[in-house]
N, C-alpha and C positions, 0 to 999 in steps of 0.2 A: 684542614678544611671541614667544615661542620655540614653533614648532609641531613637534610629534611626531607622525608618522605611522607607525601600526603595523597592519602586515596580518595578518590573522587567519583562520587554517583550524585548527579543532578544537584550540582550547586554553582551554577553559572552566575547567579548573583553575589556569590561570596568570593570568587575567586580572587579579582582585581585588588579588593580591600585586604585579603589574607596576604597577597603578593606584597603589597605597600607595606603592612606592619611588619613582614619579615625582612624587606629591605630596611626599613627605618631601624629594627634593632641589630641588623648587621653593621650598618654605618656607625651606629653609636657605640658599637663594642668592638670594631675593626675585625669581624669575623670574615675569614674566607668563606662564601656560602656556596652550596650547592643544593639546588631544589628540585625534587621530582616530583611532579605531578603524575599520577596514574588514575587514567579516565577509565574507570570499570564498567564500561558499557552506558554512558549517560545517554539522554535523548534530548535534553533540553539545550544543547548548544555549548556544554563546557569544554568540549574539546578545542572548538574554535578558540575559545579564548586562552586556553593554555598553549595553543600553536601560536597565537599572537604573542605571548608572553615569552616564549621561546625564543621567536625571531627577534624581540626586541632586547633581550638580556640574555648572554651565553651562560649565564649563572644557572638557568632555567631548563631543566629536562622534561620532555612530554612522552610519556608511554600511553597509547589507547588500544584498549581491549577491543576484540570484534564484538562481544556481547559481556553480559554482567557474570563474572566468575566468583564474585565474593571478595570480601576484605582481605582475607589471608592470601589469595593469589594476588591480589594488588599489591600488598606489601612485599611478598617473595619477589615480584618483578623490580619493585621500587629498592629493594635491598642490594639485587644484583647490579643493578644501575649506579647505586650510591658510589661516591669516589672519596668520601671522607673517611676519617678514623672514628670518627664518633657519629651516629646515625641517630637524628629524632625522627619521631612519628608523631603527629598530631591530625586531627580532623580537618576536613576542608569547610565545616559549617560556622567559624568564628567563635564556637564557644571554648575553645582554648586558647589560651591569652599567649601569643608569642612574645610578650615581653617577660615571660617567666622563664625563657630559654637560659640566661644567665644563671638563674638560681638552679638549673639542671646542671650546668656545666661546673659550678661550683660543688655541688654534691658528687658529679663524679670524680671530682679532684679529691675526694675525701675516701680514695681507695674503692670506688664503687665501679662495678663492670655495667650494671643496669639499673636505672632510676626512674621508677614509676611515679605517675602523678596520682594524688587523692583528692577528689572534688569534695571536699569536705562540707562546703555549701554548693548544693546542687539546685541548678534552676531548672529542674524537670519535675513533671506531675508525682504525687505520690505512688501511682501504680507502677511507676516505673523504679523508683527509689527504695522502696521495701523490698520487691524481690531481689532488686540488685545487692542490697545489704546482706540479705540472707545466702545469696550466692557465694558473695564474698567471704562470708565465714565459713560456709562450706567448704571453699575451696582451702582456706587457711587450715581448716581442722583436718583436712584430708590429705593435703601434701606438706603441711609444716611451714610454707611460705606464706607468712601472716602478712599480707597487705591488705590496706583497707578498701582499694579498689581497684582489683584485678581488671576490669572492664574498660577502664581508663585508657583511651588511645594516645594520651599525652605520655610518651617515654623517651627514654635516651639510652642508646645501647654502645659498647663498643662493637667495634665492625667485625672483628674476629667471631664474635659468638655465631654469626650465621654462616661461618664456615662449619659449624657443628651441629646447628638446630635448623631443622627443616620444617618449614611451616606447609600445612596442606589442611582442608577441611576448613574447620573453625576454630584451629589451634593458636590462631594469632594472639589472643587474649591470655594465653599460656606460656608466653615465651619466657615471662621470669621465672617460671615454675620449671620450665626445661633447662634453662640457663642454670640456675640452682642446683638443679640435679648433677650437672657435671663441673659443679665447683665454682661457679662465677657467683660473686658478689652483689647482693641487690639490695636496694636502697629505696626509699619513699620520700617524697615532699609535698606538702599541702599547696595548691595550685588553685588560681583563682578561674573559676567556671562561670562562664557569660552566658546569658540568657540568649536563645537562638532568636536570630533576625530576618533569616530567611528561609524558605523551604519549610519540611516537616521530617521529623526523625524517621530513619530508616529501620529502625528496631522495633519490633512488638514484643507482646507476651512470648512469641511462639520460640524467640531465642533462649528461654530459660529452661525448658526440656531439652533441648539441644545442647547447652551449655553444662548440663550436668551429665548427659552422656559423653560430650567431650571430657569432661573431669575426669570419669571412668577411665577413658582412654589414656589419658596423660598419666594418670596413677598407674596404669598397669604397664605404659612405657618408661616411666622414671623408677618403678620399682622392680618390674621384671621383664622388662624388655630384652635383656641378655639371659635370662633364667626363666621362660616362661613355664617351665615343668614345675617350678618350685611352688607357683600358684595354681596352675591345672591340675597338676599332680596330687596337691594337698585334697583340693575339693574332691578330685576323683577317688583317690584313696579312702577318704572318710565314707563317701557314698558307696563304694564297693563293700568296705568294712562293715557298714550298718545294714546293707543288704544281706549280705553273706551272713552275719549272724542272726538276721531274721529267718533266713531260710533254713539254717542250723537248727535254731529253736523249734520251727515248724516239724523238722524232720525229728527232732527227739521227742516233741510232743506226740507225734502220730504212734512212735512205737510205745511211748509210755501209756496213752489212751488206748491202746489195743491189749498191750500184756496187762493192764491193771485197769478193764473197762469201767468199774464202778467209780474210778477215781477221776472227777473231772471239776476241780475246785473252782474255776471261773468259766465264765462263759465267753468263749474264745471264737471271734469272727476270723476262721483260718483261711477263708478265701480272701478277705480283704488285706491281711497281714501279709499273704502269700504275692499279691498284686504289689503291693509297696514294696516289698524285699525285692522282688524280681526288677521293678523298676528302678531301684537303688543300685543294684547291681549292674544291670545295664548303663545308666548314666553315669557312674563311677569308670566303668570302661571306657566309655565314650571320652569322657574327661582325661582320662589317662592316655587314650589313644591320639586325641588332639594334642596333648601335650608332648607327645613325642614327635608328632609332627612340627609342631612350632620349635622345638628344639633344632630338629632338621633344617627348618628354614633359616632360623637364626644363625645356625653354623655356616649355611651356605652364601646365606646373603652378607654376614658379618665377616668374611674372610678378609676383606680388604679395609674394614673399618675400624678404627681405634677405638676402644671404650673407656678411654681416658680422655683428660684433657690437660695440656701442658700451657704452664702460664709464663715460664722462663726456662731458659737455656744457658749453659755455661762451660767454656772450655773448647775444646776441638771435638767437632761430630763428624763421624764418617760420613762422605758422600755417596748418596744413593747413586747406584749404577743405572744406566740408560735406561735398561729394561725392566727394572723393578717398577711394581705398581707404587703409585701414591696411596697413602692411609689417610684420607679424609674422612672424617666421620659425618653422615647425614643424618 
């Protein structure tokens, strides 16, 4: 079974056409389809269309949010409801072409766990394309997962990924990065990107600074999520050492200037150096303290979470006892 998760926000004009294309592709290739529409607080009648589609076709599921919670929340709800071993995501605006689905599945058969679409030819204005390309290059440089289009919502995943990767905030565009950090294999294919026929884009320039902040979060989670003191402690240690060295220098200078008062080879702004050094010591101590607190939180919250990901098992495995907690990473 192939599950298709579609977040919806004010796309009433395109839903029936999208459903028709998905049904056509499924019939042509013999797919057992499971379509999950997640209405993320639409105000244009999208939910009425989804409800009618679900009544007419048992392959269709509908989820309606009470208000707009964002795309990550919509995808999380859709993944939880998905019944297939493979899960695809695509947008509801008809810019993602359902006829590309067979190519995604063919690439998944090439030993991939995640396949991301690449809109090589985009039908978007330049002020969206150029910042997006800069963002994609930055994500690849920072995380090492070099995809041409991290923002593309047209992707295919193995279902078990979402037992280990939890979405919140705006992290949905970084699922390939989070999956790769746990050892899943990530691939990419060029996909057909169609011009928008209905409605308007839901994304503006404001998502770029939020995306870079999310990138920092992802880098911290994938690189230091289970060892936060390795980052915070290094920063704090450097700050503390620089500040301590500055205070030691000022102390030595004070003694030298009083023991040999006629020796003053440089004009030293002692008060400014003192404040900078003291600030570095305080900041370094704070980073070290936060690092210790982060280690305590990680140790406490991670007691029942695996820090590894298993691809296969072989041989006899001991059964868990009834009272033993389940170790499912989140």
